[in-house]
N, C-alpha and C positions, 0 to 999 in steps of 0.2 A: 474579519481581519484583526489580528492582535495589535495592540498599541504599545508604545513605550510611554509611560507616564512619569513625568519629572515634577516633583514637588519640592520647591526651594523656599527659603524664608529665614527669618531671624530665629535665634535660639528661644526655646521654651514657648513656641507658638502652638505646640501640639501637633507638629508635622508628622511625627512618627506614629502617633495614635491614629490620626486620620488616614495616613497612608496604609497602615496595617489593616484598618477596618475596610478601606476601599478594596485593597487586594483580596481580602477574604470574601467580600461581597461579590466580586466579579471573577474570582477564581484565578487571579494573577499571582505571580511570585512577588514577595516583598523583600526589599533590601534596605536596611537602615544604615546609610553611610556614616551618619553621625556616630553610631555605635562603633564603627570601625576606627574612627579617629580617637574615640574615647578609649578603645582597647589598647591602642598604641600608647596613649598617654598613661594608662594604668601600668603597662609594661615598663615605660620609662621611669615611673615613680618607683616601681619595685626593684629596678635594676640600677639605681643610682645615676640616672641620666639628668637629674636636677641637682644643682649645688645648693648650699645653704641660703643663697639669695634667690633661689628659684630660677637661676639661669640654666638654660638647656645646654648640656654637653652634646652638641650636634655631631661631632666626630664619633663619639661613642655610640650614640643612637643610630647613626647611619650604618655603623659596623654591626649593629644588632638586628637590623631590619630583616635579614634573611632567616633569623631565628623566630620571627613572629608569624604565627599562623592564626588567622581569624576566620571563624566559620559561624554559620547560623543553623540552629537545630530547632525544629518545631516542638513546642511545649504543649502536650495534650491538655494540661490543666488550665492554662491560660488561653489556649487556642491561638497562640502567637509564637513567633520565633524568638529564641534566646540567643544571646551572644556568647561565643566560646573563644577563649584566648588560650592557644596551645593546649586544647583539650579540656580546659577548666571553664565551667559556667561562671561568667563574670557579670551577668545582667544587672545585679544589684550594685556591685562594686564600681562599675563605670558610671553610675548615676549620682555618685556622691559629690558634694561640693568641692572636695579635694581635687577630684578629676575635672569638674566643671571649671575651676579656676585656672587650669593649666592647658585645657584642650585646644583653645584658639591659637596660642603660640605654637603648639605642636602641629596643628593643622596648617599653619602658615609656612611650614618648612617645605621647600620645593621637592626634596627627595621623598618626603612622606607623601605628598600629594601625587607625585609621579607613580609611586608604587600602588596607591589605593585607587587612583583613577583608572589605571590599567586593569586592576582587579574588578572594579565596578563595571567597566565596559565589557569585560569577559562574561560577567554574571548576567548582563542584559542583552547579549548579542542576539538571542533568539526572540526578542520582544516578549509581550505578555508579562511585563514587569512593572511594578510600581516602586520607584526609588526616591527617597527624600534626602535632602542635604542642603548644601549652600551653593553648589555650582553644577547641579545635575543638568538643568536646562541650558546652561551657558557653556560648560566645558565637557562634561561627561557625555551627555546626549543632546548636542545642539540641534539635532534634527528630530527630537521627540515629537510625537504627534499631539500630545497634550501636556502643556506646561502650566503649573499653578505656582503663584508666588504668594506666600502666606505672611501676613503681618498682624501685629497687635501692639498695643502700647506697652512700654517697658514695665509699667506698674502691674498691668494685668498679667504679663508673662512672669514677673517675679512672684506674684501671688500663686500662680499655678505651680511653679517650681517649689515654692514653700510648701504648698499643700501636698504635692507629690512626695516630698521628703518626709513630711509628717505621717502620711499614710503608710510609708515604708518603715516607720519607726526610727527614722534617722534624725540626728540633730539638725536644726534649721533655724536660721535667723533671717527674717525678711529683709532688713536693711542691707545685710551683707550680700544676700542673693540679688537684690536690686542693683547694687554696685557691680556685681559680677555680670549681670545682664548687660548693663551699659558698657562695661569694658569689652565684653565679647562682641557687642555690636560694632564698636569702633575698630577692633582688630579685624573682624570678619570683613568689614567693608573697606578697609584701608590696606590690606595685605597686597603684596606685589603679584602673587600667583593666584589666579582664579578668585578674585574678591567676590564677596556676596553682592549680587546686583540682580535686578529684575530683567529677565530676557525680554526683548521687544515684543515677542509674540506670546508672552505669558499672561494668563488670566489672574487678576489680583483677588485674593480672599482676605479681607480684614475680619478676623474672627473675634475681635475684642468683646463683642456683645452677643455672640452666637452660642447656642447650646451645641453639645456634641451631636445631637440628633439633627439639628439644622445644618451643621457642617457636613455630615454624612449625606444628607439629601442633596445639598448643593453640589458636592463632588460627584455623586451618582448621576445627577442631571447633566453635568458637564461631560462626563464619560459617555453617556448615551447620545448626546449631541454629536460628539466627535467620532464615535464608533458607528453611528447610524443604527444603533439597537433600539 
């Protein structure tokens, strides 16, 4: 029996990496919902939906939503899916600090969440999917057979994001990233629509001190327990 696997948690916990690795290991489809919100944020930046004070022009963005097409395509070099915005590969652009600083307010907009939740539910209707984000186990797939809630200290998460940007050759400042992590935590947990919270039936994974290999094994073990394999 195929499962729906929902992986939720705080920003920069490594959810996407572990979800991608798990999907590949068990032959499931992977959907990075965070990348979808980041793609809309990048579109908003490119099309003047932020003013000089970084306030969102919600009326303009809502009018542009039908022009936004988000897709995932498998990258044979990385063996992982890349994010495409209106046919353009934007996997690197959506990971910049410029996007990270603005994605939580974009993701808090009800009309944005309505559009993307419907798209995510469509992507996962056949099961056999691993999906990560903020509200997968609570809003998108409340009946998912396996729910994981991932957490780590803000300092650990900021260091990981800092290292990721350095590895990509992008400018990075640890203190600025740490401030951004804490700001996103507050916005994500206090927004009115689908706030970040642990589903009552989710298994908690604090990966502050875990290696990637240890996380992979933990997830595989939980999958085998739930699927009966």
